C-alpha positions as CSV (number, residue, x, y, z in Angstrom):
1,M,3.6,-7.7,7.3
2,D,1.6,-9.6,4.7
3,H,2.3,-8.2,1.2
4,I,-1.4,-7.9,0.4
5,E,-2.1,-6.1,3.7
6,A,0.7,-3.6,2.9
7,I,-0.9,-2.9,-0.4
8,V,-4.5,-2.7,0.8
9,K,-3.6,-0.2,3.6
10,N,-2.4,2.1,0.8
11,V,-5.6,2.0,-1.2
12,A,-7.7,5.1,-0.4
13,W,-11.1,3.4,-1.0
14,S,-10.3,0.3,1.1
15,D,-11.9,0.1,4.5
16,R,-8.5,-0.9,5.8
17,H,-6.8,2.2,4.5
18,D,-4.2,3.7,6.8
19,E,-3.6,7.4,6.8
20,E,-0.1,6.7,8.0
21,S,0.6,4.5,5.0
22,F,2.7,5.8,2.1
23,T,-0.2,7.0,0.0
24,G,-2.1,8.3,3.0
25,A,0.8,10.5,4.1
26,L,1.5,11.6,0.6
27,H,-2.1,12.7,-0.1
28,E,-3.1,14.0,3.3
29,R,0.1,15.8,4.3
30,A,2.2,15.9,1.1
31,V,4.9,13.9,2.8
32,W,7.1,11.5,0.7
33,D,8.3,8.8,3.0
34,A,11.1,7.0,1.1
35,Q,11.0,4.0,3.5
36,K,7.3,3.5,3.2
37,C,7.6,3.9,-0.6
38,W,10.2,1.1,-0.8
39,E,8.0,-1.1,1.5
40,L,5.0,-0.6,-0.9
41,E,7.2,-1.3,-3.9
42,A,8.5,-4.4,-2.3
43,A,5.0,-5.6,-1.6
44,F,4.0,-5.2,-5.2
45,T,7.1,-7.0,-6.5
46,A,6.6,-9.9,-4.1
47,L,3.2,-10.7,-5.5
48,P,2.9,-13.2,-8.4
49,L,1.6,-11.6,-11.6
50,T,-1.6,-13.6,-11.2
51,Q,-2.4,-12.6,-7.6
52,R,-5.7,-10.8,-7.1
53,I,-5.6,-8.1,-4.4
54,F,-9.3,-7.4,-4.3
55,P,-11.5,-10.3,-5.4
56,N,-14.6,-9.6,-7.5
């Protein structure tokens, strides 16, 4: 999966938000999925510091 897509699906106000994503499961069902958490962290660390996730 694309790193930006992995991040965007975890953003609640994104139209691509996925309720099965790490943040979706955490907020909707209070489920901490360690695997999804590591995937999200890996997506953030894979981006260059100057990468914009949501353009203005």
